[in-house]
Structure formats: structure tokens, C-alpha cells
C-alpha positions in Angstrom: -21.5 -328.6 70.0 -24.7 -330.4 69.1 -27.9 -328.5 68.3 -31.0 -329.6 70.1 -34.6 -328.6 69.2 -37.5 -328.5 71.7 -40.9 -327.1 70.9 -44.1 -326.9 72.9 -47.5 -328.0 71.8 -50.9 -328.4 73.4 -52.1 -332.0 73.7 -55.2 -330.9 71.8 -53.1 -329.8 68.7 -52.8 -331.9 65.6 -49.7 -334.1 65.1 -47.2 -332.8 62.7 -44.4 -334.7 61.0 -41.9 -332.1 62.3 -42.8 -332.9 66.0 -40.2 -335.5 66.4 -40.6 -337.4 69.7 -43.8 -336.3 71.4 -43.4 -336.4 75.2 -46.3 -335.6 77.6 -45.0 -333.5 80.5 -48.0 -332.9 82.7 -48.3 -334.3 86.2 -52.0 -335.2 85.5 -53.5 -336.9 82.5 -55.1 -334.2 80.3 -58.9 -334.0 80.4 -61.0 -335.2 77.5 -58.3 -337.3 76.0 -58.2 -341.1 76.1 -54.8 -342.6 76.6 -54.9 -344.4 73.3 -55.9 -341.1 71.5 -52.8 -339.1 72.4 -49.9 -339.6 70.0 -47.0 -339.6 72.3 -43.8 -341.6 73.0 -43.7 -341.4 76.7 -45.2 -339.6 79.7 -42.7 -338.0 81.9 -44.6 -337.2 85.1 -41.4 -337.2 87.2 -40.1 -334.2 85.2 -43.1 -332.1 86.2 -43.6 -329.9 89.2 -44.6 -331.6 92.4 -48.3 -331.7 93.2 -47.7 -329.3 96.1 -45.9 -326.7 94.0 -48.4 -327.1 91.1 -51.3 -326.5 93.5 -49.6 -323.5 95.1 -49.0 -321.8 91.8 -52.5 -322.6 90.4 -54.1 -321.3 93.6 -52.2 -318.0 93.3 -50.3 -318.6 96.5 -47.0 -317.9 94.7 -46.1 -315.9 91.6 -44.5 -317.2 88.5 -41.0 -316.2 89.4 -41.2 -318.1 92.7 -42.8 -321.1 91.0 -40.0 -321.2 88.4 -37.3 -321.0 91.0 -38.8 -323.7 93.2 -39.5 -326.0 90.1 -35.9 -325.6 88.9 -34.8 -326.5 92.4 -36.9 -329.6 92.3 -35.3 -330.6 89.0 -31.8 -329.9 90.5 -32.6 -332.3 93.3 -33.9 -335.0 90.9 -31.8 -334.7 87.7 -32.6 -338.3 86.8 -36.1 -337.1 85.9 -34.6 -335.4 82.8 -33.0 -338.6 81.4 -35.9 -339.7 79.1 -36.1 -336.3 77.5 -32.4 -336.0 77.1 -32.1 -339.4 75.5 -34.7 -338.5 72.9 -33.1 -335.1 72.2 -29.8 -336.7 71.5 -31.7 -338.6 68.7 -33.6 -335.6 67.2 -36.3 -333.0 67.7 -38.7 -333.2 70.7 -42.1 -331.8 71.3 -43.1 -331.3 74.9 -46.9 -331.8 75.2 -49.0 -330.2 77.8 -52.6 -329.1 78.4 -51.5 -325.7 79.6 -53.0 -322.7 77.7 -50.1 -320.3 78.1 -46.7 -321.9 77.6 -44.7 -318.8 78.7 -46.3 -318.9 82.3 -46.1 -322.6 82.7 -43.5 -325.2 83.8 -42.5 -325.8 80.1 -39.9 -323.0 79.8 -38.3 -324.1 83.1 -38.2 -327.7 82.0 -36.7 -326.8 78.6 -34.0 -324.7 80.3 -33.1 -327.5 82.7 -32.9 -330.0 79.9 -30.8 -327.8 77.7 -28.5 -326.8 80.6 -27.9 -330.5 81.4 -27.2 -331.4 77.8 -24.9 -328.4 77.4 -22.9 -329.5 80.5 -22.7 -333.0 79.2 -21.4 -331.8 75.8 -18.8 -329.7 77.5 -17.4 -332.7 79.3 -17.3 -334.9 76.1 -13.8 -335.7 74.9 -14.9 -335.9 71.3 -14.6 -339.7 71.1 -17.9 -340.7 72.7 -20.9 -339.2 74.5 -20.1 -338.1 78.0 -23.8 -338.9 78.6 -23.7 -340.1 82.2 -27.3 -339.2 82.4 -28.2 -340.7 79.1 -26.7 -344.0 80.2 -28.1 -343.9 83.7 -24.9 -343.3 85.7 -24.9 -341.2 88.8 -24.2 -337.6 87.9 -24.8 -334.2 89.5 -25.2 -331.4 86.9 -25.4 -328.6 89.3 -22.4 -329.1 91.4 
């Protein structure tokens, strides 16, 4: 089984050679940073919580557990949003960039879990001769059943 490495970093942190692919995973562009200033490969807005869910959580209308469950459900309903991250993880380490201050109470752990779960399921289906990567090659595939 392949080993995958995902770390989290704030968009305001310095670039490090060990970052690998740097992927912005915030729904909104981070404040105070010009687009040409942020060292990143891609911006995966589609892999982020919906605006409605994000607003409910930030307003305190729902707790973190509810937020995480609903966000994971959104990812289940749109597994194609994970494709860009999965593709890059198959090539090496990935750093998920966000403006959040507390990683552990954000969307980042949920996103990481969803990506790792999808990759694990793909790897289980591989026959050893080639990648099973339906997702990585853009074919229709449902990870969750």
C-alpha cells in the first residue's frame, strides 16, 4: 500500500522545500494576500465546505461535530472535488493551505480524512499492475457505496 503525506499550513507561513504541492483549500481567497504572492499549485474551492455550511459554523449555529459530519456528507455527494488533490498525492507530498487559525477545528482534518479514505479504497481495488485510479483519471466512481 502506498504512503501518502498531507500536512496543513497557513497561507501566511513561509514556503518550505518539504511542502511538496501547495494547494489552497479555502472557499474564499485569503485576506491580505495578492494572487501572485501565494506560492500554490492550484486552488480547490470545490473541495471546501459550501458557503451555507461555512457560514452556519462560523456563526455558531452548529458545533464542530455537526459541521464535520455535514461537510463529509458534501464530499460524499461530490467525490470529483477530491480528484485534483488525489492526483497530486499520488505524485508526492501535499500541503493544504488555508487562512484558518486552528487547524483541528476547521475543515482541513475532514478533507484530509476524505482524501485518504478515497485513496485507500482505490489502492484496495488496484490489481497490482496499474493504478485503479478511476478518480485520478476522471472516470465515474462512487467511493462511498
